[in-house]
C-alpha positions as CSV (number, residue, x, y, z in Angstrom):
1,M,0.0,-0.3,-0.2
2,K,1.8,3.4,-1.1
3,T,1.8,5.6,2.2
4,F,3.0,8.8,0.5
5,K,0.7,11.4,-0.9
6,V,2.5,13.4,-3.4
7,G,1.0,16.9,-5.5
8,L,3.1,18.1,-8.1
9,L,2.7,21.9,-8.9
10,V,3.0,23.3,-12.7
11,D,2.7,25.9,-14.4
12,G,0.9,24.6,-17.0
13,L,-0.5,21.4,-18.6
14,E,1.9,21.2,-21.7
15,Q,5.4,19.9,-20.1
16,P,9.0,18.8,-20.6
17,G,9.3,14.7,-21.1
18,W,11.8,14.9,-18.1
19,M,8.4,16.0,-16.3
20,H,6.6,12.5,-17.4
21,E,9.3,10.8,-16.4
22,M,8.9,11.9,-12.4
23,V,5.5,11.2,-13.2
24,E,5.7,7.9,-14.2
25,W,8.6,6.9,-11.6
26,L,6.0,8.2,-9.0
27,R,3.8,5.6,-11.2
28,H,5.5,2.7,-10.6
29,S,6.8,3.3,-6.3
30,Q,6.0,1.3,-4.1
31,D,5.8,4.3,-1.2
32,F,4.5,7.3,-3.0
33,E,1.4,8.1,-5.3
34,V,0.4,10.9,-7.4
35,A,-2.4,11.9,-6.1
36,A,-2.9,15.7,-7.5
37,L,-1.8,17.9,-10.0
38,L,-1.7,21.4,-9.0
39,V,-1.7,23.6,-12.3
40,M,-1.5,27.2,-11.5
41,H,-1.0,29.4,-14.3
42,A,1.5,32.6,-13.5
43,P,2.3,35.4,-15.4
44,S,5.7,35.0,-16.5
45,E,8.7,37.7,-17.2
46,E,9.5,37.0,-20.9
47,P,13.3,37.9,-21.8
48,R,13.6,40.7,-23.4
49,L,13.5,40.2,-27.5
50,G,16.9,39.8,-28.7
51,V,17.9,37.1,-25.9
52,K,14.6,35.3,-26.8
53,A,15.1,35.6,-30.7
54,L,19.6,34.2,-30.1
55,F,18.4,31.7,-27.6
56,G,15.6,30.3,-29.7
57,T,18.0,29.7,-32.5
58,L,20.3,28.0,-30.3
59,S,18.4,25.8,-29.0
60,R,16.8,24.3,-32.6
61,L,20.4,24.2,-33.5
62,E,21.5,22.1,-30.6
63,G,18.5,20.1,-30.6
64,R,19.2,18.8,-33.3
65,L,22.4,17.4,-32.5
66,L,20.8,15.2,-28.8
67,P,19.9,12.2,-29.2
68,A,16.2,10.9,-29.5
69,K,16.1,10.3,-25.8
70,Q,17.2,13.5,-24.0
71,R,15.4,15.3,-26.9
72,A,12.7,13.9,-25.7
73,M,13.1,15.1,-22.4
74,L,13.5,18.5,-23.8
75,E,10.3,18.2,-25.8
76,C,6.7,19.5,-24.5
77,R,3.1,17.9,-24.4
78,D,0.2,17.4,-22.3
79,L,1.2,16.2,-18.3
80,R,-2.5,14.4,-18.2
81,G,-1.9,11.9,-20.7
82,S,1.0,10.3,-17.7
83,L,-0.9,10.7,-15.4
84,P,-2.6,7.4,-13.5
85,A,-6.7,7.9,-14.9
86,D,-8.0,6.4,-11.6
87,S,-6.2,8.1,-8.4
88,A,-5.1,11.6,-9.6
89,A,-6.8,15.0,-9.5
90,V,-6.1,17.8,-11.5
91,V,-7.0,21.0,-9.6
92,P,-6.9,24.2,-10.8
93,L,-5.4,27.0,-8.9
94,A,-5.8,30.8,-9.2
95,H,-2.2,32.8,-9.5
96,Q,-4.5,36.4,-7.6
97,A,-6.1,33.8,-4.8
98,A,-6.0,34.6,-1.4
99,P,-3.0,32.3,0.3
100,A,-5.4,31.7,2.9
101,A,-7.8,30.5,0.3
102,L,-4.8,28.4,-1.9
103,Q,-4.1,26.7,1.5
104,D,-7.7,25.5,2.0
105,A,-7.9,24.2,-1.2
106,V,-5.2,22.0,-1.4
107,A,-5.4,21.5,2.8
108,A,-8.8,19.5,1.5
109,L,-6.4,17.2,-0.5
110,E,-4.2,16.0,2.8
111,L,-1.0,15.9,0.6
112,D,2.2,14.8,2.7
113,L,4.3,16.6,0.1
114,V,4.1,19.0,-2.7
115,I,7.3,19.0,-5.7
116,T,7.9,22.1,-7.6
117,L,8.4,21.2,-11.2
118,G,9.8,24.0,-12.8
119,T,9.3,27.7,-12.4
120,S,6.9,27.9,-9.3
121,P,4.3,29.3,-10.0
122,A,3.0,30.6,-6.4
123,S,4.7,33.0,-4.2
124,R,6.4,31.7,-0.8
125,E,3.7,32.9,1.0
126,Q,0.6,31.2,-1.2
127,L,3.2,28.0,-0.6
128,Q,2.9,27.5,3.2
129,D,0.8,24.8,4.9
130,W,0.3,23.4,1.6
131,A,1.3,19.3,2.8
132,R,3.1,17.9,5.9
133,L,6.4,17.9,5.1
134,G,6.8,20.8,2.5
135,V,6.9,21.9,-0.9
136,W,10.6,20.5,-2.5
137,Q,11.7,22.5,-5.3
138,L,15.0,21.9,-7.8
139,S,16.8,25.0,-8.6
140,Y,19.3,23.9,-11.7
141,S,23.0,25.2,-12.1
142,D,22.7,27.6,-9.1
143,I,21.0,30.2,-11.6
144,A,17.8,31.1,-9.5
145,V,16.1,29.0,-7.6
146,Q,12.8,30.0,-9.4
147,T,14.2,29.4,-13.2
148,S,15.2,26.7,-15.1
149,R,15.1,28.3,-18.2
150,Y,18.4,28.5,-19.1
151,A,19.9,25.6,-16.9
152,G,22.8,24.3,-17.8
153,F,24.0,27.1,-19.7
154,W,26.8,29.3,-17.8
155,E,28.7,25.9,-17.3
156,V,29.3,25.4,-20.8
157,Y,30.0,29.1,-21.5
158,Q,32.1,29.2,-18.7
159,R,34.1,25.4,-19.5
160,E,33.3,24.6,-16.0
161,D,34.4,20.9,-15.3
162,H,31.0,20.5,-13.5
163,T,27.6,21.2,-13.7
164,T,25.2,21.9,-10.1
165,V,21.8,21.2,-8.5
166,K,20.1,21.7,-5.8
167,L,16.8,20.7,-4.1
168,W,15.5,22.7,-1.6
169,R,12.3,22.7,0.8
170,V,11.5,26.3,0.4
171,G,10.5,28.6,3.4
172,A,8.4,31.3,3.9
173,R,11.8,33.5,3.2
174,L,14.7,33.0,1.2
175,E,16.9,33.1,4.5
176,D,14.8,29.7,5.6
177,D,15.4,27.7,2.5
178,E,16.5,24.3,3.7
179,L,18.8,22.8,1.3
180,L,17.6,19.3,1.1
181,D,20.4,17.8,-1.2
182,Q,23.4,19.2,-3.6
183,R,24.9,17.3,-6.5
184,S,27.1,17.7,-9.5
185,F,27.9,15.9,-12.5
186,N,30.5,16.6,-15.6
187,T,29.5,19.4,-17.6
188,E,28.4,18.5,-21.2
189,V,30.0,19.6,-24.4
190,F,26.8,22.1,-25.2
191,W,24.3,23.7,-23.3
192,L,20.9,21.6,-24.4
193,K,22.6,18.3,-23.4
194,N,24.3,19.9,-20.4
195,Q,20.4,21.3,-19.8
196,A,19.0,17.4,-20.1
197,R,21.5,16.5,-17.8
198,A,20.7,18.8,-15.3
199,F,16.8,17.9,-15.7
200,S,17.8,14.2,-15.3
201,L,20.0,14.3,-12.2
202,G,17.4,16.4,-10.6
203,N,15.1,13.1,-11.1
204,F,16.9,11.5,-9.5
205,M,18.1,13.4,-6.3
206,V,14.1,13.0,-6.0
207,Y,14.0,9.8,-6.3
208,D,16.3,9.0,-4.1
209,A,15.3,12.1,-1.6
210,L,12.1,10.0,-1.6
211,Q,13.5,6.5,-0.6
212,A,15.2,8.3,1.6
213,L,11.8,9.4,3.0
214,A,10.2,5.6,3.5
215,R,13.3,4.3,4.8
216,L,13.0,6.5,7.7
217,R,9.9,5.7,8.3
218,Q,11.2,1.7,8.7
219,G,13.8,3.2,10.7
220,A,17.0,3.1,8.3
221,A,18.9,6.0,8.5
222,P,19.3,8.3,5.2
223,P,22.4,8.6,3.5
224,G,24.3,12.0,4.4
225,M,24.7,15.3,1.9
226,Q,27.6,15.6,-0.5
227,I,27.8,19.3,-0.9
228,M,29.6,20.4,-4.2
229,S,29.8,24.9,-3.7
230,G,28.6,26.6,-7.0
231,Q,28.3,30.4,-7.4
232,R,24.9,31.4,-8.4
233,R,24.5,33.5,-11.3
234,A,22.6,36.0,-13.2
235,D,20.2,35.0,-16.3
236,P,22.4,35.4,-19.7
237,A,22.4,38.5,-22.0
238,E,22.4,38.8,-25.7
239,W,25.9,39.1,-25.6
240,N,26.6,36.2,-23.7
241,S,24.7,34.1,-26.3
242,A,26.7,35.4,-29.1
243,A,29.8,34.8,-27.1
244,Y,28.3,31.4,-26.0
245,I,28.4,30.3,-30.2
246,A,31.9,31.9,-30.8
247,R,33.4,30.0,-28.1
248,Q,31.8,26.9,-29.2
249,A,32.7,27.3,-33.0
250,W,36.2,27.2,-31.7
251,L,35.7,24.5,-29.6
252,M,33.7,22.5,-32.9
253,S,36.6,23.4,-34.9
254,D,39.5,22.6,-32.9
255,L,38.1,19.1,-32.2
256,I,37.4,18.6,-36.1
257,V,41.4,19.6,-37.0
258,R,42.4,17.1,-34.3
259,R,40.6,14.5,-36.4
260,V,41.9,15.8,-39.2
261,M,45.3,15.8,-38.8
262,K,44.6,12.2,-36.4
263,R,45.8,13.9,-33.2
264,N,44.8,11.1,-31.2
265,I,45.4,11.2,-26.9
266,R,47.1,7.6,-26.7
267,W,47.2,6.1,-23.2
268,R,50.4,4.9,-22.1
269,I,51.0,2.7,-18.4
270,G,54.4,3.8,-16.4
271,M,55.5,1.3,-13.3
272,F,57.7,2.4,-10.5
273,P,58.7,0.5,-7.3
274,S,56.7,2.0,-4.1
275,F,54.8,2.0,-1.1
276,R,51.1,2.6,-2.2
277,Q,50.5,5.9,-0.3
278,Q,52.6,7.3,-3.1
279,A,50.3,8.6,-5.8
280,V,52.6,9.0,-9.0
281,V,55.9,9.6,-9.8
282,S,57.5,11.3,-13.6
283,E,60.7,8.6,-13.0
284,A,58.8,5.8,-14.2
285,M,59.3,2.8,-16.6
286,V,57.2,3.6,-19.3
287,L,54.9,0.6,-21.3
288,Q,54.5,2.5,-24.5
289,P,52.0,1.2,-27.0
290,P,52.8,0.3,-30.9
291,K,50.7,2.8,-33.3
292,G,46.8,2.4,-33.6
293,R,46.4,1.7,-29.9
294,F,46.9,2.8,-26.8
295,F,47.7,0.8,-23.2
296,A,44.9,1.8,-20.1
297,D,43.4,0.8,-17.2
298,P,46.7,-1.1,-15.5
299,F,46.4,-3.9,-12.9
300,V,49.8,-5.6,-11.2
301,Y,49.3,-8.5,-10.2
302,T,52.8,-10.5,-8.2
303,Q,53.3,-13.9,-8.4
304,D,57.0,-15.4,-7.8
305,K,58.2,-12.2,-6.9
306,K,57.6,-11.5,-10.4
307,P,55.2,-8.6,-11.6
308,Y,52.3,-9.2,-14.4
309,I,50.3,-6.1,-15.8
310,F,46.6,-6.7,-17.0
311,F,45.5,-3.7,-18.9
312,E,43.3,-2.4,-21.4
313,D,44.1,-2.7,-25.3
314,Y,42.4,0.0,-27.1
315,D,42.6,-0.8,-31.2
316,F,41.8,2.5,-32.5
317,N,40.2,0.4,-36.1
318,S,38.2,-1.8,-34.6
319,R,37.2,1.0,-31.3
320,K,37.5,-2.4,-28.7
321,G,40.0,-3.3,-26.3
322,T,40.7,-6.6,-25.0
323,I,43.0,-7.5,-22.1
324,S,46.3,-7.8,-22.9
325,V,49.3,-8.8,-20.4
326,A,53.0,-8.1,-19.9
327,T,55.4,-8.3,-17.7
328,Y,59.2,-6.9,-16.6
329,S,62.0,-8.5,-15.3
330,D,65.9,-7.0,-16.6
331,G,65.1,-3.1,-16.9
332,A,62.3,-3.9,-19.6
333,F,58.3,-4.9,-20.1
334,R,58.1,-7.6,-22.1
335,L,54.5,-7.9,-23.7
336,L,52.9,-11.8,-22.9
337,G,49.6,-11.7,-25.2
338,T,45.9,-11.6,-25.1
339,A,44.1,-12.8,-21.8
340,L,40.7,-11.8,-22.8
341,N,39.3,-10.8,-26.3
342,L,35.1,-10.9,-26.6
343,P,33.2,-9.9,-29.1
344,Y,32.5,-6.9,-26.9
345,H,34.7,-3.8,-25.8
346,L,37.1,-4.8,-22.5
347,S,38.8,-2.8,-20.0
348,F,40.2,-2.4,-16.3
349,P,41.0,-6.0,-15.7
350,Y,40.4,-5.8,-11.5
351,I,42.4,-8.9,-10.0
352,F,41.9,-10.6,-6.7
353,E,42.3,-14.4,-5.2
354,H,39.8,-16.3,-3.3
355,E,40.4,-19.8,-1.6
356,G,44.0,-20.4,-4.2
357,V,41.7,-19.5,-7.4
358,T,42.8,-16.2,-9.6
359,Y,40.1,-13.7,-10.5
360,M,39.1,-11.0,-12.9
361,V,35.8,-8.9,-13.0
362,P,37.4,-7.0,-16.6
363,E,34.8,-3.9,-17.3
364,T,32.1,-5.5,-20.2
365,C,29.8,-2.6,-20.2
366,G,29.6,-3.7,-24.1
367,N,27.5,-6.7,-22.8
368,R,25.6,-5.3,-20.3
369,S,27.0,-7.4,-17.6
370,I,29.3,-7.6,-14.6
371,E,31.2,-10.7,-15.6
372,L,33.9,-13.0,-13.0
373,W,36.1,-14.9,-15.0
374,K,38.1,-17.4,-13.5
375,C,41.7,-18.0,-14.5
376,T,42.8,-21.7,-15.6
377,E,46.3,-21.1,-16.3
378,F,48.4,-18.5,-15.3
379,P,48.5,-15.5,-17.2
380,L,46.9,-15.9,-20.6
381,K,44.0,-18.2,-20.0
382,W,40.6,-17.6,-18.8
383,E,37.1,-19.2,-18.6
384,L,33.7,-17.6,-17.6
385,D,32.9,-18.4,-13.9
386,V,29.6,-16.5,-13.1
387,N,27.9,-13.4,-14.2
388,L,27.4,-11.8,-11.5
389,M,25.2,-9.1,-12.2
390,T,23.1,-9.0,-16.6
391,N,20.9,-5.8,-18.0
392,I,22.9,-3.4,-16.6
393,S,24.7,-0.3,-17.5
394,A,28.4,-0.5,-15.2
395,V,31.8,0.2,-15.3
396,D,35.1,0.0,-13.2
397,T,33.7,-2.8,-10.9
398,I,36.0,-3.6,-8.0
399,I,35.7,-6.6,-5.7
400,F,37.1,-7.5,-1.9
401,K,36.4,-8.7,1.3
402,H,35.9,-6.2,3.8
403,G,34.4,-7.4,7.9
404,K,32.2,-10.5,7.5
405,Y,31.3,-9.6,4.1
406,W,32.8,-9.5,0.4
407,W,32.0,-5.9,-1.5
408,L,31.3,-4.6,-5.1
409,L,31.7,-1.0,-5.9
410,T,31.1,-0.3,-9.5
411,N,29.9,3.0,-11.2
412,I,26.0,2.5,-12.8
413,D,24.7,5.2,-15.3
414,R,21.0,5.1,-14.0
415,T,20.1,7.0,-17.2
416,D,21.9,4.7,-19.2
417,G,24.3,6.3,-21.9
418,Q,24.7,9.7,-20.8
419,S,27.5,8.9,-18.0
420,H,29.3,6.7,-15.7
421,C,31.0,9.2,-13.8
422,D,29.0,10.7,-11.4
423,E,27.8,8.0,-9.2
424,L,29.3,4.8,-6.8
425,F,27.3,2.1,-5.7
426,A,28.2,-0.6,-3.2
427,F,26.6,-4.0,-2.6
428,F,27.7,-7.2,-0.3
429,A,27.5,-10.8,-0.5
430,D,28.7,-13.6,1.6
431,S,30.5,-14.9,-1.6
432,P,32.2,-12.9,-4.8
433,R,30.9,-15.5,-6.8
434,S,27.3,-14.6,-5.6
435,T,24.5,-13.9,-8.4
436,E,22.8,-11.9,-5.3
437,W,24.6,-8.8,-4.3
438,T,22.6,-6.9,-1.5
439,P,22.3,-3.4,-2.4
440,H,23.8,-0.6,0.2
441,A,21.7,1.5,2.5
442,C,22.9,4.7,1.4
443,N,23.3,3.8,-2.3
444,P,24.4,5.5,-4.3
445,I,27.3,5.6,-1.7
446,V,29.1,8.2,-3.8
447,R,27.6,11.1,-5.5
448,N,30.3,13.4,-5.8
449,P,31.8,13.0,-10.3
450,M,35.0,14.9,-8.9
451,R,35.7,11.2,-6.5
452,A,32.7,8.8,-7.8
453,R,34.2,6.8,-10.6
454,N,36.9,3.8,-9.8
455,A,40.0,4.0,-10.6
456,G,41.9,1.3,-8.6
457,I,41.8,0.1,-4.6
458,V,44.4,-1.1,-2.7
459,V,43.2,-3.0,0.4
460,S,46.2,-4.0,2.8
461,P,46.6,-7.4,4.9
462,E,45.1,-5.0,8.2
463,G,42.0,-4.7,6.2
464,E,42.6,-0.9,5.6
465,V,40.7,-0.1,2.1
466,M,42.2,3.2,-0.1
467,R,40.3,3.6,-3.3
468,C,41.4,5.4,-6.3
469,A,39.2,7.3,-8.2
470,Q,38.9,9.8,-11.3
471,Y,38.5,13.1,-11.9
472,Q,37.1,14.9,-15.6
473,G,37.5,17.8,-16.6
474,F,35.2,20.0,-19.0
475,C,36.1,18.2,-22.4
476,H,38.8,16.0,-20.6
477,Y,38.9,12.8,-19.7
478,G,40.8,11.1,-17.2
479,K,42.0,14.9,-15.7
480,G,43.5,13.7,-12.6
481,V,43.2,10.7,-9.6
482,S,42.7,10.9,-6.1
483,L,43.7,8.1,-3.3
484,N,40.8,8.1,-0.9
485,R,40.8,6.5,2.8
486,I,37.5,4.2,3.1
487,E,37.3,4.7,7.2
488,E,33.7,3.2,7.7
489,L,31.8,0.3,5.1
490,S,28.7,-1.5,6.5
491,P,25.5,-2.4,5.1
492,S,24.2,1.0,6.1
493,T,26.8,3.5,6.4
494,Y,30.2,4.3,4.4
495,V,32.4,6.7,5.0
496,E,35.7,8.0,3.0
497,T,38.1,10.4,3.7
498,D,38.8,12.4,0.6
499,G,42.0,12.7,-0.9
500,E,44.3,15.2,-2.7
501,I,43.6,15.1,-6.7
502,H,47.1,14.6,-8.2
503,Y,47.2,16.0,-11.9
504,A,49.6,14.8,-14.9
505,N,51.7,17.7,-14.8
506,F,54.8,16.1,-14.6
507,L,53.9,15.3,-18.5
508,R,54.6,19.5,-19.4
509,K,52.6,18.6,-22.3
510,R,48.6,19.6,-23.8
511,H,45.8,17.4,-22.6
512,A,48.0,15.7,-20.0
513,S,46.0,13.4,-18.2
514,M,45.7,10.4,-16.0
515,H,43.2,8.0,-14.8
516,H,44.0,5.1,-13.5
517,W,46.5,3.6,-10.6
518,H,47.1,0.8,-8.6
519,H,49.6,-1.0,-6.5
520,Q,50.5,-4.3,-5.6
521,G,53.6,-6.5,-3.9
522,G,55.9,-3.4,-4.0
523,H,54.9,-2.1,-7.7
524,T,52.8,1.1,-8.5
525,V,51.1,1.0,-11.9
526,F,49.2,4.0,-13.4
527,D,48.1,5.3,-17.1
528,F,49.0,8.7,-18.6
529,A,48.2,10.5,-21.7
530,Y,48.7,13.4,-24.0
531,M,47.6,15.3,-27.0
532,E,50.2,13.4,-30.2
C-alpha cells in the first residue's frame, strides 16, 4: 500500500518529457502516489526580444545534435496523459487567490508532500502549509531557485568541470529555504545536452530523497549529503549568447582539426617501485603502445615475486578493447599476449584471489553485465565463472573482502547512456561468486563526479582500504586521480576521507591526463596520456 500522497505543482499542462518521467516513477513507486496535479497559470516574465530570438535559434540548432532520449526529455506534451487515471486529480489554482484560500483548497487534498516542477507559479506566502512535509523545489545550475529556462548554460559557457543541481525545501523567506541535497555532474560539451543532464540528475535526486523518506519511516538512517559549492549566476543576456556561439565554434573547429590531423590522445602505462601511499612519480618505466593502439587501466599482480601487468589494449581501427598482459624483468617490459578477447569492449581488468583461485572482473559494459572470470592457466588462459549481474550499465567494478562481507563497488549509469562518472554504488554478499548482491542502504554511496568513478583500489592485510578515483574535466576525460581512504563500510554506512587530486602536470604536454592507479607487491602502476 502506498503511504505518501504527493502533489505536483506546475505552471501549465504542456510540460517537457523530464516531468513526465517524474510522474512515471511515482506511478510505479511502492511508497508514493501522485494524488494531485496542481496547475497554476501565472504570468511569467518574458526575456527580452533579442535574448529570446538568439536562444531560440540556439535551441533549434543544438536540439538537432541531441540523442533521441535527451531530445524527448525537452519536448513538451500534455502532462495529463502520464497521470494515473484512477487516482490523480487535476486541481486548477488561481494565481491571484489569497494565500488562505489556496491553503484551504490544497489542505483538503491531505497531501504529504508537494513537489514543484520547473518554474514555481506560486509565491512563498501562497505555498505555506500546503503539505505535511512541505514543498520541494529543484534549482538547476546555480542560476535562480525560481527558473530552469537557462539551466546548464553558464557551465558550458565558462568551461566549468562540473554542473550543479540543488534540491530545496521552500521556506517562508529565502533565508528559510532548507538545502536537502546538492550534486554535480561532468559538464557536457554543449548547452542543451548539459540542460538535459541537469534535469535528469534532478529527477534522480528527488527519487533518492523520496526513497530516503520511505527508509526513514522504516527506521533506517538517510544517507549524508555530499556538498559541492557553486556560484549563483544571473540569467544570460544577448551578448552572452553571441559569445557562447563564438566559443563553441572555436571548440568545434579545434576538435575537427584534431580529427583531420589524426591527433589522438594515446594512453600509456607507467610503473615504479613504491609504497602504496605514493600516487605518481615522473621517474617511471613506461610501457609504450604500438601505433594505432593505446594501453590503459593497468592492474599489477605479483606471482613468484614477478610483476604481471593486466591492462586494456585498445585498437583504434576496431574501436574495441581487449585485455593484454605484460611483465617486467631485467629493466624492460615484455608483452606476453592477450588474456581476453570477446565480441564486446573490455577494459579495467581488476584481479583478486579467493580460496587459492585467481579471478578477474573486467569491464563488460558492452555486454550489459558484470562478469567474473577464473584463471585456468596463469596468466593468459581464463574462463567465464559466473555473471554477477546482468542487464546493467556498469563500469570499473572492484570486489574485495572487508569485515564479514565481500563488497562490490561499481559505477552505474542510471540514465543508461549519459555518464558513468557521477555516482558510485555498493553491494555486498557472502561470496565474491554470488549472483545475489544486496544493495547498500545509502546507494549511491558517492554522489560527487570529482570522486565517484573507480580508478583502482588497494586492500592491506590489516583491512585498510584505499580507493582511487578519477577526476574528469570539461572536455577532458581523465584530468586526474585521487587516493581516498575508506574509513567505515557496513551495510548501512559509508565514510570515505577525500584525498588530494593528482594531475599529470609532470608531463608538461597539452591535454595531459591520468585516470588510473594501482599498487601490489611493491609495484605501482598508473596510466597517462597527452595530445600527440
